[in-house]
MDAnalysis code that builds the backbone (N, CA, C; Angstrom):
import MDAnalysis as mda
import numpy as np

u = mda.Universe.empty(636, n_residues=212, atom_resindex=np.repeat(np.arange(212), 3), trajectory=True)
u.add_TopologyAttr("name", ["N", "CA", "C"] * 212)
u.add_TopologyAttr("resid", np.arange(1, 213))
u.add_TopologyAttr("resname", ["MET", "SER", "THR", "LEU", "ASP", "ILE", "VAL", "LEU", "ARG", "LEU", "LEU", "SER", "ALA", "VAL", "VAL", "LEU", "GLY", "GLY", "ILE", "ILE", "GLY", "TRP", "GLU", "ARG", "GLU", "HIS", "THR", "ALA", "ARG", "PRO", "ALA", "GLY", "LEU", "ARG", "THR", "HIS", "ILE", "LEU", "VAL", "CYS", "VAL", "GLY", "SER", "ALA", "LEU", "ILE", "THR", "ILE", "ILE", "SER", "ILE", "GLU", "GLY", "PHE", "SER", "ASN", "ALA", "ASP", "PRO", "SER", "ARG", "VAL", "ALA", "ALA", "GLN", "ILE", "VAL", "SER", "GLY", "ILE", "GLY", "PHE", "LEU", "GLY", "ALA", "GLY", "THR", "ILE", "MET", "ARG", "GLU", "GLY", "LEU", "THR", "VAL", "LYS", "GLY", "LEU", "THR", "THR", "ALA", "ALA", "SER", "LEU", "TRP", "THR", "VAL", "ALA", "GLY", "ILE", "GLY", "ILE", "ALA", "VAL", "GLY", "THR", "GLY", "PHE", "TYR", "LEU", "ALA", "ALA", "ALA", "ILE", "THR", "THR", "VAL", "LEU", "VAL", "PHE", "LEU", "ALA", "LEU", "VAL", "ALA", "MET", "TYR", "PHE", "ARG", "GLU", "LYS", "GLY", "VAL", "ILE", "LYS", "THR", "THR", "SER", "ARG", "ARG", "LYS", "ILE", "ILE", "ILE", "GLU", "ALA", "ILE", "ASN", "GLN", "PRO", "GLY", "LEU", "ILE", "GLY", "ARG", "THR", "GLY", "THR", "VAL", "LEU", "GLY", "ASN", "HIS", "GLY", "ILE", "ASP", "ILE", "ASP", "SER", "VAL", "GLN", "LEU", "LYS", "ILE", "GLU", "GLN", "GLY", "LEU", "ILE", "LEU", "MET", "GLU", "PHE", "VAL", "VAL", "ARG", "LEU", "PRO", "ALA", "GLN", "THR", "ASP", "LEU", "GLY", "GLN", "VAL", "VAL", "GLU", "GLU", "LEU", "ARG", "GLN", "ILE", "ASP", "PRO", "VAL", "LYS", "SER", "ILE", "GLU", "LEU", "GLU"])
u.atoms.positions = np.array([
    [0.865, -1.196, 0.000],
    [0.000, 0.000, 0.000],
    [0.899, 1.242, 0.000],
    [0.681, 2.140, -0.949],
    [1.519, 3.329, -1.052],
    [1.140, 4.366, -0.002],
    [2.069, 5.314, 0.193],
    [1.793, 6.401, 1.145],
    [0.578, 7.211, 0.728],
    [0.450, 7.452, -0.572],
    [-0.697, 8.205, -1.083],
    [-2.009, 7.490, -0.788],
    [-1.999, 6.184, -0.934],
    [-3.203, 5.396, -0.673],
    [-3.585, 5.465, 0.806],
    [-2.582, 5.399, 1.673],
    [-2.839, 5.490, 3.116],
    [-3.440, 6.848, 3.466],
    [-2.836, 7.913, 2.923],
    [-3.338, 9.261, 3.187],
    [-4.767, 9.410, 2.670],
    [-5.035, 8.882, 1.486],
    [-6.367, 8.974, 0.897],
    [-7.399, 8.272, 1.767],
    [-7.051, 7.126, 2.290],
    [-7.990, 6.371, 3.126],
    [-8.272, 7.101, 4.449],
    [-7.230, 7.654, 5.033],
    [-7.429, 8.367, 6.301],
    [-8.231, 9.648, 6.096],
    [-7.964, 10.373, 5.019],
    [-8.733, 11.588, 4.732],
    [-10.186, 11.260, 4.418],
    [-10.397, 10.155, 3.718],
    [-11.772, 9.727, 3.427],
    [-12.515, 9.412, 4.721],
    [-11.814, 8.812, 5.677],
    [-12.428, 8.507, 6.970],
    [-12.813, 9.786, 7.706],
    [-11.954, 10.809, 7.603],
    [-12.271, 12.099, 8.233],
    [-13.551, 12.693, 7.643],
    [-13.656, 12.661, 6.323],
    [-14.816, 13.264, 5.652],
    [-16.092, 12.497, 5.961],
    [-16.056, 11.189, 5.806],
    [-17.261, 10.381, 5.990],
    [-17.712, 10.363, 7.453],
    [-16.754, 10.213, 8.360],
    [-17.101, 10.271, 9.782],
    [-17.601, 11.643, 10.177],
    [-17.018, 12.694, 9.558],
    [-17.429, 14.058, 9.869],
    [-18.834, 14.370, 9.421],
    [-19.282, 13.755, 8.327],
    [-20.648, 14.006, 7.841],
    [-21.675, 13.545, 8.870],
    [-21.499, 12.342, 9.378],
    [-22.425, 11.831, 10.389],
    [-22.240, 12.571, 11.705],
    [-20.990, 12.863, 12.050],
    [-20.728, 13.588, 13.292],
    [-21.325, 14.982, 13.282],
    [-21.323, 15.639, 12.120],
    [-21.914, 16.974, 12.027],
    [-23.403, 16.921, 12.344],
    [-24.101, 15.909, 11.809],
    [-25.533, 15.788, 12.083],
    [-25.781, 15.556, 13.564],
    [-24.990, 14.712, 14.191],
    [-25.163, 14.435, 15.620],
    [-24.879, 15.672, 16.470],
    [-23.861, 16.450, 16.096],
    [-23.553, 17.665, 16.844],
    [-24.602, 18.742, 16.608],
    [-25.103, 18.823, 15.371],
    [-26.129, 19.815, 15.030],
    [-27.395, 19.601, 15.834],
    [-27.687, 18.350, 16.187],
    [-28.883, 18.041, 16.978],
    [-28.558, 17.899, 18.467],
    [-27.359, 18.350, 18.865],
    [-26.949, 18.432, 20.277],
    [-26.958, 17.066, 20.954],
    [-26.361, 16.075, 20.301],
    [-26.271, 14.738, 20.882],
    [-24.983, 14.599, 21.683],
    [-24.902, 13.579, 22.584],
    [-23.728, 13.448, 23.457],
    [-22.411, 13.313, 22.705],
    [-22.402, 12.601, 21.582],
    [-21.184, 12.451, 20.773],
    [-21.380, 13.199, 19.466],
    [-20.458, 14.133, 19.190],
    [-20.646, 14.983, 18.024],
    [-19.591, 14.799, 16.964],
    [-19.193, 15.914, 16.346],
    [-18.302, 15.901, 15.190],
    [-16.958, 15.262, 15.515],
    [-16.304, 15.735, 16.562],
    [-14.962, 15.242, 16.871],
    [-14.954, 13.757, 17.202],
    [-15.930, 13.337, 17.991],
    [-15.970, 11.930, 18.398],
    [-16.147, 11.008, 17.202],
    [-17.066, 11.360, 16.292],
    [-17.309, 10.510, 15.131],
    [-16.108, 10.484, 14.182],
    [-15.452, 11.629, 14.037],
    [-14.248, 11.657, 13.195],
    [-13.163, 10.768, 13.795],
    [-12.947, 10.888, 15.097],
    [-11.903, 10.093, 15.748],
    [-12.197, 8.599, 15.651],
    [-13.466, 8.223, 15.834],
    [-13.828, 6.804, 15.734],
    [-13.583, 6.285, 14.322],
    [-13.993, 7.067, 13.325],
    [-13.850, 6.633, 11.932],
    [-12.380, 6.549, 11.522],
    [-11.607, 7.584, 11.845],
    [-10.182, 7.588, 11.495],
    [-9.439, 6.493, 12.257],
    [-9.737, 6.351, 13.533],
    [-9.084, 5.309, 14.328],
    [-9.368, 3.919, 13.798],
    [-10.623, 3.680, 13.407],
    [-10.983, 2.369, 12.852],
    [-10.244, 2.120, 11.537],
    [-10.186, 3.168, 10.696],
    [-9.478, 3.034, 9.426],
    [-7.993, 2.761, 9.649],
    [-7.383, 3.492, 10.587],
    [-5.954, 3.322, 10.869],
    [-5.658, 1.919, 11.380],
    [-6.462, 1.437, 12.321],
    [-6.236, 0.094, 12.870],
    [-6.393, -0.961, 11.787],
    [-7.372, -0.750, 10.902],
    [-7.575, -1.694, 9.805],
    [-6.367, -1.709, 8.866],
    [-5.861, -0.507, 8.526],
    [-4.683, -0.421, 7.650],
    [-3.482, -1.114, 8.284],
    [-3.276, -0.872, 9.583],
    [-2.140, -1.491, 10.284],
    [-2.297, -3.007, 10.322],
    [-3.547, -3.478, 10.527],
    [-3.767, -4.924, 10.589],
    [-3.476, -5.592, 9.252],
    [-3.692, -4.842, 8.158],
    [-3.431, -5.388, 6.821],
    [-1.947, -5.328, 6.472],
    [-1.325, -4.167, 6.729],
    [0.052, -3.934, 6.309],
    [1.092, -4.341, 7.348],
    [0.731, -4.227, 8.618],
    [1.732, -4.445, 9.664],
    [1.824, -5.857, 10.178],
    [0.782, -6.653, 9.948],
    [0.789, -8.031, 10.448],
    [0.510, -8.970, 9.274],
    [1.459, -9.058, 8.395],
    [1.265, -9.829, 7.165],
    [1.088, -11.319, 7.428],
    [1.625, -11.809, 8.537],
    [1.538, -13.236, 8.837],
    [0.342, -13.588, 9.709],
    [-0.460, -12.589, 10.049],
    [-1.620, -12.820, 10.908],
    [-2.907, -12.573, 10.133],
    [-4.004, -12.948, 10.728],
    [-5.315, -12.759, 10.098],
    [-5.788, -11.335, 10.364],
    [-5.865, -10.460, 9.354],
    [-6.263, -9.059, 9.568],
    [-7.674, -8.917, 10.129],
    [-8.538, -9.884, 9.856],
    [-9.926, -9.781, 10.309],
    [-10.032, -9.848, 11.824],
    [-9.056, -10.452, 12.486],
    [-9.112, -10.554, 13.949],
    [-8.979, -9.176, 14.590],
    [-8.122, -8.333, 14.016],
    [-7.956, -6.976, 14.546],
    [-9.204, -6.156, 14.293],
    [-9.749, -6.253, 13.083],
    [-10.963, -5.505, 12.742],
    [-12.128, -5.930, 13.610],
    [-12.200, -7.204, 13.956],
    [-13.294, -7.695, 14.793],
    [-13.259, -7.056, 16.173],
    [-12.058, -6.772, 16.673],
    [-11.941, -6.144, 17.988],
    [-12.425, -4.694, 17.972],
    [-12.365, -4.055, 16.809],
    [-12.901, -2.690, 16.696],
    [-14.403, -2.706, 16.938],
    [-15.086, -3.658, 16.302],
    [-16.544, -3.740, 16.403],
    [-16.978, -3.976, 17.838],
    [-16.287, -4.881, 18.539],
    [-16.657, -5.163, 19.933],
    [-16.203, -4.041, 20.862],
    [-15.019, -3.481, 20.594],
    [-14.490, -2.434, 21.465],
    [-15.280, -1.149, 21.409],
    [-15.854, -0.837, 20.252],
    [-16.603, 0.413, 20.119],
    [-17.863, 0.390, 20.968],
    [-18.291, -0.812, 21.370],
    [-19.472, -0.915, 22.232],
    [-19.276, -0.212, 23.565],
    [-18.057, -0.216, 24.088],
    [-17.783, 0.456, 25.363],
    [-17.912, 1.974, 25.212],
    [-17.455, 2.486, 24.072],
    [-17.586, 3.921, 23.825],
    [-19.052, 4.296, 23.626],
    [-19.771, 3.469, 22.878],
    [-21.189, 3.737, 22.654],
    [-21.990, 3.707, 23.939],
    [-21.599, 2.833, 24.862],
    [-22.314, 2.742, 26.138],
    [-22.230, 4.048, 26.922],
    [-21.149, 4.787, 26.704],
    [-20.983, 6.058, 27.413],
    [-21.947, 7.137, 26.949],
    [-22.576, 6.950, 25.791],
    [-23.529, 7.946, 25.286],
    [-24.955, 7.636, 25.702],
    [-25.168, 6.463, 26.321],
    [-26.517, 6.050, 26.711],
    [-26.786, 6.505, 28.132],
    [-27.882, 7.207, 28.329],
    [-28.259, 7.714, 29.640],
    [-29.648, 7.200, 30.003],
    [-29.847, 6.952, 31.264],
    [-31.155, 6.488, 31.731],
    [-31.713, 7.483, 32.729],
    [-32.922, 7.951, 32.450],
    [-33.632, 8.854, 33.347],
    [-34.948, 8.192, 33.710],
    [-34.990, 7.582, 34.926],
    [-36.175, 6.820, 35.284],
    [-36.279, 5.605, 34.394],
    [-37.413, 5.465, 33.697],
    [-37.598, 4.367, 32.754],
    [-37.284, 4.787, 31.324],
    [-36.818, 6.022, 31.135],
    [-36.526, 6.525, 29.793],
    [-35.053, 6.330, 29.480],
    [-34.758, 5.747, 28.337],
    [-33.383, 5.518, 27.899],
    [-33.098, 6.428, 26.711],
    [-32.017, 7.200, 26.801],
    [-31.648, 8.121, 25.732],
    [-30.238, 7.811, 25.256],
    [-29.951, 8.152, 24.012],
    [-28.608, 8.010, 23.471],
    [-28.373, 6.748, 22.664],
    [-29.405, 5.910, 22.494],
    [-29.225, 4.666, 21.750],
    [-28.875, 4.939, 20.285],
    [-29.501, 5.970, 19.707],
    [-29.229, 6.280, 18.302],
    [-27.792, 6.744, 18.115],
    [-27.312, 7.578, 19.034],
    [-25.922, 8.042, 18.939],
    [-24.950, 6.884, 19.117],
    [-25.261, 5.973, 20.040],
    [-24.416, 4.795, 20.224],
    [-24.383, 3.968, 18.945],
    [-25.535, 3.831, 18.298],
    [-25.599, 3.073, 17.044],
    [-24.834, 3.781, 15.933],
    [-24.883, 5.124, 15.924],
    [-24.152, 5.869, 14.884],
    [-22.644, 5.714, 15.065],
    [-22.183, 5.663, 16.313],
    [-20.754, 5.437, 16.557],
    [-20.340, 4.046, 16.071],
    [-21.175, 3.072, 16.337],
    [-20.889, 1.704, 15.889],
    [-20.842, 1.645, 14.367],
    [-21.788, 2.334, 13.714],
    [-21.825, 2.351, 12.251],
    [-20.613, 3.085, 11.673],
    [-20.237, 4.192, 12.307],
    [-19.065, 4.948, 11.848],
    [-17.798, 4.098, 11.952],
    [-17.718, 3.273, 12.979],
    [-16.575, 2.363, 13.082],
    [-16.558, 1.411, 11.898],
    [-17.740, 0.924, 11.504],
    [-17.824, 0.060, 10.329],
    [-17.416, 0.781, 9.057],
    [-17.803, 2.057, 8.962],
    [-17.396, 2.863, 7.798],
    [-15.879, 3.016, 7.768],
    [-15.282, 3.229, 8.934],
    [-13.829, 3.338, 9.016],
    [-13.130, 2.059, 8.577],
    [-13.697, 0.919, 8.973],
    [-13.122, -0.361, 8.553],
    [-13.227, -0.517, 7.033],
    [-14.389, -0.130, 6.482],
    [-14.579, -0.228, 5.030],
    [-13.579, 0.648, 4.289],
    [-13.371, 1.870, 4.779],
    [-12.397, 2.770, 4.146],
    [-10.990, 2.201, 4.273],
    [-10.675, 1.670, 5.450],
    [-9.342, 1.122, 5.671],
    [-9.018, -0.041, 4.770],
    [-10.016, -0.790, 4.355],
    [-9.794, -1.924, 3.459],
    [-9.937, -1.530, 1.989],
    [-10.301, -0.256, 1.741],
    [-10.390, 0.221, 0.368],
    [-11.764, 0.124, -0.268],
    [-12.791, -0.204, 0.514],
    [-14.149, -0.278, -0.018],
    [-14.803, 1.108, 0.057],
    [-14.317, 2.013, -0.764],
    [-14.783, 3.395, -0.720],
    [-16.269, 3.516, -1.070],
    [-16.703, 2.780, -2.068],
    [-18.094, 2.890, -2.512],
    [-19.055, 2.449, -1.412],
    [-18.761, 1.323, -0.793],
    [-19.616, 0.838, 0.291],
    [-19.640, 1.826, 1.450],
    [-18.488, 2.392, 1.780],
    [-18.408, 3.363, 2.874],
    [-19.204, 4.621, 2.549],
    [-19.084, 5.095, 1.310],
    [-19.789, 6.319, 0.916],
    [-21.299, 6.107, 0.895],
    [-21.746, 4.989, 0.352],
    [-23.189, 4.707, 0.305],
    [-23.756, 4.578, 1.713],
    [-23.034, 3.877, 2.590],
    [-23.489, 3.731, 3.977],
    [-23.595, 5.080, 4.668],
    [-22.611, 5.949, 4.436],
    [-22.636, 7.291, 5.041],
    [-23.863, 8.067, 4.596],
    [-24.155, 8.035, 3.311],
    [-25.318, 8.759, 2.787],
    [-26.608, 8.206, 3.393],
    [-26.738, 6.883, 3.441],
    [-27.954, 6.269, 3.976],
    [-28.146, 6.602, 5.456],
    [-27.056, 6.521, 6.228],
    [-27.150, 6.829, 7.659],
    [-27.499, 8.297, 7.866],
    [-26.859, 9.180, 7.103],
    [-27.135, 10.609, 7.242],
    [-28.595, 10.911, 6.927],
    [-29.119, 10.347, 5.843],
    [-30.515, 10.583, 5.468],
    [-31.472, 10.031, 6.523],
    [-31.134, 8.875, 7.083],
    [-31.987, 8.293, 8.123],
    [-32.016, 9.171, 9.370],
    [-30.859, 9.688, 9.768],
    [-30.794, 10.543, 10.956],
    [-31.539, 11.859, 10.734],
    [-31.391, 12.443, 9.548],
    [-32.086, 13.694, 9.240],
    [-33.594, 13.476, 9.209],
    [-34.032, 12.387, 8.577],
    [-35.462, 12.095, 8.523],
    [-36.035, 11.892, 9.919],
    [-35.280, 11.214, 10.775],
    [-35.733, 10.992, 12.147],
    [-35.828, 12.314, 12.911],
    [-34.865, 13.201, 12.676],
    [-34.873, 14.505, 13.345],
    [-36.113, 15.306, 12.955],
    [-36.414, 15.345, 11.659],
    [-37.588, 16.092, 11.208],
    [-38.886, 15.455, 11.705],
    [-38.867, 14.140, 11.827],
    [-40.066, 13.478, 12.360],
    [-40.283, 13.855, 13.816],
    [-39.192, 13.880, 14.605],
    [-39.301, 14.266, 16.010],
    [-39.807, 15.696, 16.158],
    [-39.410, 16.574, 15.224],
    [-39.829, 17.961, 15.280],
    [-41.229, 18.170, 14.698],
    [-41.806, 17.111, 14.153],
    [-43.158, 17.223, 13.626],
    [-43.243, 17.688, 12.198],
    [-42.100, 17.844, 11.529],
    [-42.119, 18.263, 10.124],
    [-42.653, 17.133, 9.255],
    [-42.202, 15.900, 9.565],
    [-42.736, 14.718, 8.899],
    [-43.724, 14.067, 9.854],
    [-44.971, 14.047, 9.508],
    [-46.012, 13.558, 10.400],
    [-46.612, 12.256, 9.868],
    [-46.248, 11.174, 10.506],
    [-46.899, 9.903, 10.209],
    [-47.866, 9.550, 11.340],
    [-47.543, 9.971, 12.526],
    [-48.412, 9.790, 13.681],
    [-48.311, 11.046, 14.529],
    [-49.264, 11.242, 15.418],
    [-49.223, 12.384, 16.327],
    [-48.702, 11.935, 17.685],
    [-47.929, 12.793, 18.316],
    [-47.361, 12.492, 19.628],
    [-48.171, 13.207, 20.698],
    [-48.509, 12.477, 21.750],
    [-49.246, 13.041, 22.865],
    [-48.671, 12.504, 24.165],
    [-48.968, 13.221, 25.231],
    [-48.605, 12.746, 26.561],
    [-49.889, 12.416, 27.322],
    [-49.935, 11.226, 27.873],
    [-51.079, 10.795, 28.673],
    [-50.607, 10.640, 30.106],
    [-51.205, 11.413, 31.007],
    [-50.826, 11.388, 32.427],
    [-51.954, 10.721, 33.205],
    [-51.639, 9.637, 33.878],
    [-52.644, 8.857, 34.597],
    [-52.264, 8.797, 36.070],
    [-53.204, 9.174, 36.933],
    [-53.021, 9.031, 38.378],
    [-53.923, 7.897, 38.852],
    [-53.358, 6.989, 39.630],
    [-54.133, 5.822, 40.053],
    [-53.612, 5.312, 41.385],
    [-54.425, 4.457, 42.006],
    [-53.973, 3.754, 43.200],
    [-52.988, 2.679, 42.756],
    [-51.841, 2.627, 43.385],
    [-50.797, 1.702, 42.961],
    [-51.189, 0.267, 43.282],
    [-51.332, -0.538, 42.251],
    [-51.680, -1.944, 42.391],
    [-50.834, -2.776, 41.446],
    [-50.531, -4.029, 41.804],
    [-49.775, -4.896, 40.895],
    [-50.524, -5.091, 39.572],
    [-49.794, -5.053, 38.480],
    [-50.374, -5.289, 37.171],
    [-51.017, -4.082, 36.531],
    [-51.005, -2.934, 37.224],
    [-51.664, -1.742, 36.686],
    [-51.006, -1.268, 35.392],
    [-49.678, -1.210, 35.389],
    [-48.979, -0.738, 34.191],
    [-49.252, -1.675, 33.014],
    [-49.278, -2.971, 33.278],
    [-49.546, -3.931, 32.223],
    [-50.931, -3.769, 31.626],
    [-51.944, -3.541, 32.472],
    [-53.305, -3.352, 31.964],
    [-53.416, -2.063, 31.162],
    [-52.713, -1.018, 31.631],
    [-52.724, 0.243, 30.890],
    [-52.074, 0.076, 29.522],
    [-50.943, -0.625, 29.500],
    [-50.263, -0.873, 28.235],
    [-51.097, -1.714, 27.281],
    [-51.893, -2.632, 27.834],
    [-52.756, -3.457, 26.994],
    [-53.817, -2.620, 26.296],
    [-54.413, -1.674, 27.033],
    [-55.418, -0.799, 26.436],
    [-54.812, 0.010, 25.300],
    [-53.637, 0.578, 25.539],
    [-52.978, 1.367, 24.496],
    [-52.607, 0.493, 23.303],
    [-52.091, -0.698, 23.576],
    [-51.697, -1.594, 22.502],
    [-52.869, -2.051, 21.648],
    [-54.042, -2.232, 22.265],
    [-55.223, -2.655, 21.516],
    [-55.643, -1.624, 20.475],
    [-55.246, -0.380, 20.677],
    [-55.578, 0.689, 19.729],
    [-54.407, 1.013, 18.803],
    [-53.363, 0.184, 18.842],
    [-52.214, 0.394, 17.964],
    [-51.360, 1.584, 18.360],
    [-51.423, 1.974, 19.637],
    [-50.671, 3.135, 20.111],
    [-49.285, 2.693, 20.553],
    [-48.251, 3.345, 20.012],
    [-46.871, 3.045, 20.388],
    [-46.449, 3.910, 21.562],
    [-45.811, 3.292, 22.545],
    [-45.323, 4.006, 23.724],
    [-43.852, 4.350, 23.515],
    [-43.532, 5.661, 23.462],
    [-42.138, 6.099, 23.301],
    [-41.385, 6.056, 24.625],
    [-42.038, 6.485, 25.696],
    [-41.373, 6.498, 27.000],
    [-42.422, 6.499, 28.113],
    [-41.989, 6.055, 29.275],
    [-42.859, 6.031, 30.458],
    [-42.056, 6.555, 31.639],
    [-42.680, 7.449, 32.402],
    [-42.069, 7.920, 33.642],
    [-43.045, 7.672, 34.776],
    [-42.540, 7.149, 35.892],
    [-43.382, 6.786, 37.025],
    [-42.975, 7.562, 38.270],
    [-43.972, 7.918, 39.052],
    [-43.731, 8.564, 40.338],
    [-44.715, 7.977, 41.339],
    [-44.180, 7.402, 42.418],
    [-45.013, 6.725, 43.409],
    [-44.890, 7.441, 44.745],
    [-46.029, 7.821, 45.311],
    [-46.057, 8.498, 46.603],
    [-47.322, 8.106, 47.362],
    [-47.144, 7.659, 48.600],
    [-48.249, 7.396, 49.512],
    [-49.353, 6.532, 48.885],
    [-48.935, 5.459, 48.266],
    [-49.895, 4.521, 47.709],
    [-50.472, 4.913, 46.367],
    [-50.090, 6.089, 45.841],
    [-50.564, 6.530, 44.532],
    [-49.425, 6.458, 43.521],
    [-49.770, 6.221, 42.284],
    [-48.773, 6.172, 41.207],
    [-49.177, 7.149, 40.115],
    [-48.216, 7.937, 39.662],
    [-48.432, 8.871, 38.560],
    [-47.644, 8.355, 37.361],
    [-48.352, 8.016, 36.295],
    [-47.726, 7.461, 35.094],
    [-47.820, 8.479, 33.959],
    [-46.679, 8.826, 33.381],
    [-46.640, 9.739, 32.244],
    [-46.181, 8.958, 31.008],
    [-47.114, 8.754, 30.099],
    [-46.818, 8.034, 28.860],
    [-46.645, 9.029, 27.724],
    [-45.521, 8.983, 27.022],
    [-45.368, 9.711, 25.763],
    [-45.646, 8.705, 24.661],
    [-46.713, 8.954, 23.882],
    [-47.179, 7.957, 22.928],
    [-47.278, 8.551, 21.524],
    [-47.326, 7.654, 20.544],
    [-47.562, 8.039, 19.158],
    [-48.882, 7.429, 18.712],
    [-49.816, 8.281, 18.321],
    [-51.160, 7.848, 17.979],
    [-51.294, 7.655, 16.472],
    [-51.788, 6.502, 16.015],
    [-52.105, 6.348, 14.592],
    [-53.129, 7.384, 14.151],
    [-53.154, 7.668, 12.861],
    [-53.985, 8.766, 12.337],
    [-55.460, 8.605, 12.677],
    [-55.974, 7.376, 12.711],
    [-57.409, 7.165, 12.899],
    [-57.794, 6.847, 14.347],
    [-56.899, 7.120, 15.274],
    [-57.177, 6.775, 16.672],
    [-58.305, 7.621, 17.250],
    [-59.271, 6.968, 17.897],
    [-60.337, 7.654, 18.627],
    [-59.847, 7.858, 20.056],
    [-59.252, 9.025, 20.299],
    [-58.633, 9.274, 21.597],
    [-59.664, 9.270, 22.722],
    [-60.868, 9.731, 22.422],
    [-61.925, 9.721, 23.429],
    [-62.243, 8.307, 23.886],
    [-62.274, 7.364, 22.950],
    [-62.529, 5.970, 23.289],
    [-61.390, 5.395, 24.118],
    [-60.159, 5.772, 23.766],
    [-59.005, 5.294, 24.523],
    [-59.093, 5.771, 25.973],
    [-59.381, 7.064, 26.162],
    [-59.489, 7.622, 27.515],
    [-60.597, 6.931, 28.295],
    [-61.728, 6.658, 27.642],
    [-62.852, 6.008, 28.313],
    [-62.467, 4.608, 28.783],
    [-61.727, 3.873, 27.966],
    [-61.299, 2.537, 28.366],
    [-60.281, 2.591, 29.498],
    [-59.418, 3.616, 29.480],
    [-58.455, 3.777, 30.574],
    [-59.166, 4.103, 31.881],
    [-60.225, 4.884, 31.809],
    [-60.975, 5.240, 33.018],
    [-61.660, 4.018, 33.636],
    [-61.922, 3.016, 32.828],
    [-62.609, 1.830, 33.333],
    [-61.690, 0.889, 34.102],
    [-60.379, 1.180, 34.059],
    [-59.449, 0.401, 34.889],
    [-59.664, 0.823, 36.342],
    [-59.994, -0.132, 37.225],
    [-60.485, 0.174, 38.566],
    [-59.648, 1.178, 39.370],
    [-58.295, 1.043, 39.443],
    [-57.544, 1.957, 40.320],
    [-57.365, 3.365, 39.764],
    [-57.734, 3.615, 38.506],
    [-57.474, 4.913, 37.887],
    [-58.343, 5.989, 38.514],
    [-57.707, 7.106, 38.932],
    [-58.424, 8.213, 39.566],
    [-58.622, 9.382, 38.600],
    [-57.602, 9.676, 37.767],
    [-57.727, 10.810, 36.839],
    [-56.818, 10.594, 35.646],
    [-57.195, 11.240, 34.508],
    [-56.408, 11.144, 33.278],
    [-56.307, 12.549, 32.682],
    [-55.087, 12.935, 32.309],
    [-54.856, 14.222, 31.649],
    [-54.158, 13.977, 30.315],
    [-54.477, 14.803, 29.333],
    [-53.845, 14.730, 28.025],
    [-53.076, 16.018, 27.750],
    [-51.899, 15.892, 27.190],
    [-51.097, 17.058, 26.807],
    [-50.637, 16.882, 25.371],
])
């Protein structure tokens, strides 16, 4: 492998990793431009070294350690607040960027470039959907106060599931025998929200329901 080829591969890793990193930083995610560039360039460099520096060994063994090792870095971007888990998408983008770096390091420029474009478009589409620009379903918050009883959350989830309602997150607060459940949900276009609320009210321990 010539010096020019090595430089080209590392620069390609900077550009491709930077494209995804820019989107993550633009949306204020835990890992941004610098982190994604470093992951992509580092993966490419390790791949190049495994190919050129260990001619008598299996290069795939080194590359395999990148895929498993990046999981520790991705775990650092995942945060848990109550029952809500955040940062999974950023962790997945770091893992994907590592794969792009490996592809660049082995010279698969086309595969790396196509993957970068697809990931970038997916992240942008998801961002616009979260902001409500792309509307496939409506997002609402359902706040339920009830007497805390075993199986209550399961029965509530069953009612929502019967209407095809997806639950994005749940937050719980328990005080003095009462439970406050905050569901962030996505409602299908034809959902009869009044019917959903009526069925939730029929659950015996439920005291009040608020919609936001």
